[in-house]
N, C-alpha and C positions, 0 to 999 in steps of 0.2 A: 526652536521650531515647535516643541510641545506647548510652550507658553503662548506662542502666537496663535496656534490652532485653538487652544483653550479659550483665549481671549476672544477669538473670532466667534466661537460657538456661544459663549456667554453673552457677548454683545448682540449677536443675532437673536438670541432668545429674549433678551431684554427689549430689543427693538420691536419684536413681534408682540411682546406683552404690553409694552407701553404705547398702546394705540388709544385714540380718543374713546373708543367703545369701552375699554377697560378702565380708563381714568374717569369715565362718566359715572361709574358706580360710587365714586367718592363725593359726588355732588348730590345735594338733596333733591328728591323728586317731588316733594310736597306732602307725601304720606307720613303720618305720625310715626309709623314703625321705622321708616328710613331715618328720620330725625333722631330717634332714640338710638338706633344702631350706630350712626355716625358720631353721636355724642359719646357713646361708650368707647368706640374705637379711638376717638381723639383723646379721651381721658386716659386710656391705657398707654397711648404714646407719650403723653405728657408725664405720667407717673414714672414710666421707664426712664425718661430723660432726667427727671429730678433725682432718681436713684443712681443712675449710671454716671452722669456728668460729675457730681461731687467726688465720687470714688476715683475717677480718672484724674481729676485735678489734684487729689491727695497723692496719687502715684507720681505725678510730676513734681510736687513739692518734695517728696522723698527721693527724687532723682532716680526713680525706678523706670521711668519712661520719658520720652520727649513729647513735645506738643504735637509734632507731626504724627507720632504713633497714636496719640489720643484721638486726633481728627480722623485717622484711618479707621480706628475701632468704632468711632461714632458713626462714620459713614456706613460701615458694615452693619451696625445695629439698625440704622434707619432703613437700609435696603432690605434687610431681613424682615423687619416689621411691615414694610410696604408689601412685600410678596405674601407674607402671612395673612395680613388683614385684607388684602385684595382677594385672596382665595376665600377668606371667610365671608366677605360681603358678596362675592359672586355666588358662593354656595347657598347662602341664605336667600338670595334673590331668585335663584333658579330651582332650588330643591323645595323650598317652602312656597309653592305656587298656589294661589287661591283658586277655588273652583271656578269663580266667575267674576268679571268686572262688568257692571252694567250701569246704564243711565239711571239716575235717581230723580231726575227733574226734566222739564222741557229744555230744549236747546234754545237759548235766547240769543238773538243776533242784534248787534248794534252797528250802525254805519257812522263811525266817528271820523268826520272829515275825510271821507273816501278811504278809510282804513277800517274795514269791517272787523268786528270782534265777535267771536262765539264764546258764550259762557254756559257752563252746565255743571250740575252736581253729579258726582260719580260715586257709586258704592263698590267697595271691594270686600268680597265675602271669602273668609278663610275657614275651612273645616276645623272643628275643635273637638272631634271625637263623638262618641255615642254614649248617651246616658239614658238608662231605662228603655233601651230600644229606640230612642229618638236621637237623630243626628243633630248636633249643636254646631253653631257657627259663630265666628267673631266677625263683625262688620266694622269697617272704617269708611270714612267719607271724605271727599275732597271736592272743593269748588275750583274749577280751572277755567282760565280765560286764554284763548289763543287768537293770534292774528290769522284771520281767515285766508288771507292771500298767501302768506309764507308758511303757515302752520306753526310758527314759533310760539312758545308759551310766553304770555305777557306777565301773568301772575297766577298764583294759586294760594289757597288758604285751607287749613284743616277745618272740616265741618263736623257736624254731629247728626245723629239720627233725627232729632226733632227740630233741626233747622231746615226750613223749606225755601226753595227758590221759586218765587211766584212769577216773576216776569220782568221785562224791561220797560221803564217809563222814562219820560223826559227828566225826571228827578234823579234817575239812576236805577240801579238794579234793586228790586224790592225783595227783601228777605224777611222771613217770619220765624221767630224762635218760640215754639210752643212751650218748651221747658222753662225758659226765662220770662215768658209772657211779655214779649216785646217785638216790635217791628222796626226796621231801619232800611235805609237806602245806601248802596255803595257805588262807587265810581267804577263803571265797567272797564275803564282803561287802566286803572291802578289797583283796584280792589280795596281802596280805602273808604271809610265810612263818609258819606256825604251829608246825610240827614238822619237824626235819631227820632225816636217816637215823640219826645217832648217838642222838638222843632216841627214835626209833622202836625201835631195837635194845635200848635200855635197858629198854623195856617188854616186849619179846619177844626175850630173849637167845638163844633156841633158833635164831633165824634168822641169827645172826652168821655171816658168811662163807658164807651160803646163799641170798643174794638174787640173783635173775636181774634183768637190766635190759632184757629183751624185753617189750614191752607185751602180747604174746600169752600171757604166762605169768601174767597177772593178770585178775581179774574181780571186780566189785563187785555182789554179789547184791542188797544193800540197804544203807542207810547204816551198819548195825551189823556187817555181815559182809563180809570181804574174803577171797577165795580166791586162792592163789598156788601156782605150781609151783616148788619149790626146786631148787637146783643138785644136791642129793643124789638127785634123781629122785622125790621124794615130794611129795604134794599136801597143802596145809595150808589150814585155815580159821581166820581170826582173828575173834574176837568182841570188838568194841571196848567194848561195854557191860560185859561180865563180865571183860575183860582175859584171856580164855582163848584158847589156840591148840591145835587138835587136828589130827591127821594121819589121812587115810583115802584109799585109792586111788579111792573112789567120787567124791571131789571133782573128779576129772578131768572129769566130766560138766558141772560148773559152769563150768569154764574153757574147755572145748571142747564146747559143747552141740550142735554141728552133727551131724546124723545123716542117713544116706542112706535111712533108712526113711521111707516115705510114711505119715505118721500120720493119724489120723481128723480132727484139727483142721485140717490143711492141706487134706484132701479136702473137708471141709464149707465151708471158705472159698472153695475153687475152685468149688464148686457154687453158692454165693451170687453169685460174680462172673458165672458163666454166666447166672443168672436176670436180673441187672441188664443184662447185654449183650443179652438177648432183649427186655427192656422198652425199652431205650434203645440201639438198634443204631447210632446216630450217635456214641456215645461209644467212644473207642479206648483200649486199654491201661488198663482200669479197675483202680483200687486201692481197697480198702475201708478205711474208718476207722470204728471202733466209735462208735455214737451212743447205744446204750441204748434206742432206740425201735424198735418193730416196723414202724411204718408210714413211718419216715424213715431215710435212710441218707446218711452223709457219705462222699463219694468224691473221689478225684482221678483225672483222666483227661486225655487229649489231644484237642484238637478236630480236628487235622489230622495227617497223617503228616509226620514230620520237623519238627514244631512245636518251637520253641526254648523254649516255656513250657508249663507244666502248669496245669490248671484245677481249683480246689477248688470243690465244689458240694454242696448239700444237696438230696437227691432225695425226692420224695413218692412212695413206691412204690404207694400205693393209687390215686392219681389219675394216675400216670405223668406227673409234673409236676416240672420243675426249679424249686425254690423260689427259689434264688439261686445264682449262680456268680461266682467271682472268679479272675481270671488271676494266676498266680504266676510270678515270674521264676525258674524252676527247670528247667534242661535235663533232659529225661527220660533221656538216655543214661547218666548217672551217678547212678542212683537212690540209691546209698548215700551219696553226697557232695553231692547237690543238693537233697534235700528231706527234712525231718523234720517231723512234725506231732504235736502234743499238744493236749489239750483239757481244759477243766473244764466245769462245768455251763452256763456262759454263753458262753464264748469258745473259739475254736480258735486255736492258735498254730502258725505255720509258719516254719521256718528253711530258707532256700534258698541259704545260703552268703553272698551279698552282702546279702540283705535278711532282716529279721525282721518278721513280720506278727502282728498281733492282730486277729482277725475276730470280730464278733458272730455267734453261731450262729443267732440268730433272724432277723436281717435281712441278713446277709452283708456289712454295712458294715465297712470297714477302720477300726479304732480308731486304729492307728498303723502306720507302716512305717518301720523303722529301717534306715539304710544303713550297713553296716559298712565300705564303702570310704571314704565321706566322714566317718564317725565322728559322725553326727548323724541326727536324725529327718528323714525325707523327707516330701514331700507325700503325704497319704493318698489312696489310690485309692477310687473309688466302685464299689460292686458293680453288676453288670448283671442286672436281674431279667428272667426270662422272662415272656412274655405268655401 
């Protein structure tokens, strides 16, 4: 009876432990640290087996134990190592938590045969102590591509600080490496290189010895058109469809579109924000997201001052009613790197750096929440409806 109870308790503990969430820590997430950690763990397991197995075989040859006993000991060793290293991996992933994970590039969307893909570069910053009164950090970078419909990761690749994601073109995803002084295009569906700089210059030889490696000198207007500022001080436009390249000083407005002039569009948007703040005085720092409906407005705002999260909500402007709202893990102080929102007819998509959300625009329910830190889908959040 004691043995049965013991086996029941041990079996239940193992069943509770051996869940997909626990086993997922043994899978690479794409970050360099995780690859190194898994490589170290795998090496330690292999070393222990190379040391342990020959000794056990020697014991069998000396007739000090049977083969069954050897396999029983080997099973106990592997089980012990599994629990030990699982605890180690879990501890390092939960205790050594970076201060922030944020977007380090625009979110680029591709519609590949009705299977849209989102690609972005992500920065993970980990505190590294204080030196001479200045806090130091360690940053690591990852480029990740996800199926926009399902949220599943298609591919990921380790990136560096000086590798820049420029945008999506018909030739592929344009990346620029300032350290290696090169540019290249990769396939958004596989992450593999499609065209290198040499092949690019063979198509557009006028740009030979004229390419800048500063990301601020490039702009993707649409998948067919790339604007760039050459080393000769001229502005160029490349049409990938017609394979034509033209030069015009007016192209500078495409690369540096920022203007100090307060235009009518900005004034109208500010007026709309003012109206919503009058209807909903409890909402702070309101940001508008186009909905295409006169009586409804999709907005993002803060519930409280110094709130570490922002809230996405659909407002009924006619009834002054919050149809639904959903908290997003997006710090408001870094608006350019902490929150990007896109939408189609049925869903809203939000990128907050660490998380990627797909939200039903009618109900506010989270269809999926992808965790870029863990490299897998997280548990979906439920929307909170107003009464």
